[in-house]
N, C-alpha and C positions, 0 to 999 in steps of 0.2 A: 400281723405280729410286729411288735416293736423291733427297731433295729437294734444291733448288739451295742451301738454307741449311745443310744438313748436310755438314760437311766432315770427318767423322771418318774416312772411307774415301778422301778424295781423295788423289791422288798428286801431290805437289809435286816438280817436277824442274826442272833447269837446262839451258840448251842452250849449247853452245860452237860458234860459227860462226853466220854469217847468209847462207848461200847458199840456193839453190833448195831443197835438201832440208830445210833447217831450217823452211821454212814449212809443210810437211806436219805437223810437230809442233806448231807454233803453230795451224794450223787445227783439229786435233783438240782442243787445249785450249780454243779459242774455242767450238767446237761442243758440247763436253761439259764445262761448267765445274764441274759437280758432281763429275766423275770425275777431272779433270786440271788442274793449275795450273802454268803456267811462272813460276818465281819470279824468273827472271833469265836474260838472254842476253848472252854475251860477244862483242863485236865491237869491232875496233880503229879502225873508222871512225866518227867522230862523226856524220857525215851519215847513215850506216845506222843508227846507233843512234837518232837523232832519228826516222827513218822508222818504225823498229820501236815506239818509244815511243808516237808518234802514232797509228799504224796498227793496233797490236796491243794497246796498253795494257800492254806488258811492260817491266819495268825493264832497262836495259842497263848493261853495265860494260866498261871498256876492258881488263881482264885478269882472269884466274882469281882472283888474289889479292884483288882488289877484290870480285868475286862472293862469294867465301868469307868475306869480312870482313862483308858486309852481308845474306847469305842464309843459309838452312840447308836446302839441297835433299836429297831422299832419295837422289838420284843424279844424274848429269849425262849428257846426250846429247852425244856428240862428233860433230859434223858439220862436218869441216873436210877439206881434201884429204888424201889418203892419205900425200903426202910429209911431212906434219907431224903427222899423227895420233898416232904413237908419243910424240912430245915431249908433246903435249897430254894424252894418257892418263897418262903418267908424272907430270906435274905434279899432276893431279887425284888420283892415287893417293898422292901425297906429302901431300896434305890429308886423306886418309882418305876421299875421296868415291868411291862405287861409280860404275863407268862402263858406259854402254851406247853402244857406238861404232858409227858407220856402217861399211859395208864398203867395201873390205876394211880391216882395222885398220893395215895398212902396206904400203909399196910392194912389198917382197919378204921372203923368209924371214929375211934377216938383220936387217931392220928390225923384224920381229915377234918375234924371239928374246928380246929384253929384256923384253917383254911377258909372256912365259911365266914368267920369274924373278919378276916382280911377282906374278903369281897364286900362284906357289909359296910367296911370303912373305906371303900373305894377302890380297892385293888382289882386289876383286870386279870383274871385267871379263866382260861379255857383248857380243855382236855383234847388231846390229840387222838380222839376215837375215829379212825379212818374207814373202818369197814362198810359203814352205810354209804360212803362216797365213792368206793371202788366201782368201776365201770358197770358190771353185770348187776351187783346188788342195787346200785343207784338206779339203774333201769327197772329192775323188778319191782323196787319200792315205788318208783314213779307210777308204774302201771297199777299197782295197789291203791295208790292214793288217787288215781284219776276218776275212780268210781266205775270202771269198767267191770270189775269183779263184784260190784254190789257192797254190802256191808261185810266187812272182814270179820271172821269169827275164829279162824284157826291159822296157826303157822307152826311149821316145823323146821328147825335150823340144825344143820349138820355141817358146820364149817369153820368154826372158830371157838376158842375156849372161853369159859367163865363169863366175865363181864362183857365181853365182846358179842358172845352169842345172845346174852340177855339184852343187850343194846338192840340187836337186830329184831328180837322178838317184840320188844316195847314198840319199835317204830313200825314194823309191819302191821301190828295191831291197832297203832294209834293210841297206845296207853302212855299216860304220863306218869303219875305217881300213884296210881290205884294200888290198893292192897291185893296180895296174891296169896293163894293157898298152894303150898309147894309140896309135892312128893318126888323123891328121887332114889335111884339106886345104881349100883355099878355092875358091869358085866366085864370079865377077863376073857381075852381070847388071843391066841397066838397070831403074830403078824410079822412078816418078813420086813426087816429094816430097809427103809429107802435112803435117799439123799439126806444130808443135813446141812447145817450152816457152812460147813467146810467143804461141801462137794458130795460127789457120788460115794455110795458105800464102797469100802475096800475089801470087805469079805462077806460071806454068807452069815447072817445073823437073824435070829427069831427072837422076839421079845413078847412079852404079855401086854397087849393093848389094854389100858384102863378105861373103859367106855362108860361114861356117865349119861344116863337117860333121866331126864327130870320133866315134870308137868307143872306149869305155872298157870293156875286158873284165876283169871281177872274176871269174876262174875261170869257172864255168859260168853267170855272169850278165852281160848286156850292156846298156850303157846307150849311147844314141846322142844326141848333141848336134847341133842343127842351127839356126843362128841368124845372122842379120845385124843389126848395131846399128840399121840403117835401118828395121827392123820396129817399133821403138818408135814409138809415135804413128801408125803407119800404118793407114790406112782399108782398105787392100786386102791386107795381109799378117796373116792371122789366126794367134792362138796355137793350137798344137797339142800334144796330150799323148797318148801311147799307153803303157798299161801292161798287160803280158801275163803271165798265170799259166797253170798246167797246167789250170785249170778254168774260165777266163774272161778277159775283158779289158775295160778301159776305153778307148774311142776317143773322145777329147773328151767329148761329152755322152752318148754311148752306152754302156751297161754290159750285157754279155752274159755269162752263165755258166751252169754246169750244176747244177741242184738235186739230180739224181741223173744217172747215166750216160745216161739216155734222156729227160730232162726239160730242155730248154733254157729259160732265162729271159732276157727282154729288158726292159731298163728305160732310161729317159732321165732324166738329171739335170735337174731343173726348178728355175729360180729363182723365188722368190716375193718380188716387189716390191710395195709398197704404194703408193697415190697414183695408180694407174692407172685410167683410165675413170671410174667412179663411185665409187672407193674414196675415202674420206674420212679414213683413218687418218693421213694425212701422207706424207711422200715419203722412204722409207727400206727398206733391204733386211730382210726377215723372216728369210730362210734359203733353203736348198736342199734339195729333196726327191729321193730316188731310190726308184722304186717306192712303197711305203707307208711309207717311213721318212725321218725328217729327218735328213740327212747333215751339215748345218751350221745352227746356230742363231746368229744375230746377237746378240752380248752387249752391243751398244751402241746397240740401239734406244732412242729414236727419232732418234738423231743422223743428220744428213745427211752422211754420209761416203762417199767412193769406196771401192772394194774395197781399193785400196792403203793408204789411211788406216785401214781397219778392221783390216788386218793390222798396221800400225804401232802402232795403238792397243793391240792384243793384245801386241805386243812390250813396250809399256810396263807393262801389267799383269803380264806374266810377270817383267819386271825387277824390279818392286816385290816381288812374291812372293819372288824369289830373294834379294833383300837382306834380307828377313824370314826367311831360313833355308830357303826352298823350293829345289826343284831348279833346276839350269841348264836353259835352253831353247835356247841356241845358243851354246856355249861358244867361247872363244877357240881351243881345240884343234880344234873342228869347222870354225871359219871359216879356221884355218891349213890344214887339210886340203883344204878346198874351194879355196882360194887356190893352194895347192901344185899341185893337179891342173890347175887352169886354166893355171897357168905351164907346166906340162908340155905341155899341149894346144897352146899357142902355140909352144912348142919344135918340136913335132911337125909343126905347120903350116910353120914356117920351114925346117926341115931335111928334111921329107918322109920321115923315118926313124920307125921304131917307138921309142916311148919307154916305159920301164917305171918305175913309181914304186917308191920303197922306204920302208920303215917309218921315220917321223920321230920325234924326241924327244918330241913332244906326244901321240903315240899312246898309248893305255892302255885 
């Protein structure tokens, strides 16, 4: 790891917005100061600005113009409501600043369309879709891509909402911009409220969880989405992932496959954390193992980051590499496809009818 005084490989970035999601980026930079630095944050509220300056030690500015005048970020993270994200992205592109925008990049397809024109004109825009980069999902998807399970035909995702869930389905199946036949329905059931963004629950409370179940048929491949927003933070609603191929499957942490036609193999994905029991290495994730193979190595050791923060940190690293001429990691086209499919899923829920996607202008 680089020393804290070596800034040659440090990634300097800016943040536009001061909401809950912005704090993830601030925490990453605070925990890994040799890897990341927030050179400035844009917020219109002077009260919020003062809190960020005193609490995080980050300069704040009332506008993008002021930010550009006083800093030189390698790129800017756009963390604002989807209704105003396109305008914010356009302003940054006008200043020649590459953009890593939170999901989704706009309210609907009409709002996103001008952003594709910016990309065609040379603007650098990527989307901070982090779920597929989180440790366990990264490991599960790596196993699926390895060929161990054979040809992947089915996936069931029950761990994140809307476009996030669709993104995992597409990646697990290896589907790019293929047309989908979509059916969907909702089911309401009582659920005890768990913790939230502000902490543990303060009283007994039961709500109706609105669970959406949808089928995405991509020809001979099937993706099943099953999620209720109340699952986030819940202590009693576990995440689930099932990936099936013709030679094996992953069912959450269990991996089973055929070594040959008469030799079944069974592995469990195991998490390796430090700082437990008598371990004195510190408190961080080292990685994940399946059988005798490491299927995920934590590149941000020994930072004390949550899995979601590790995934977001990886987005920052990949964004930096893309700005330097490296490959895209989650393009505006991919984000638009996932957003498009989830909008069709909501249409199928509302109408109760089968909905079929069609090829969109961004597909290539």
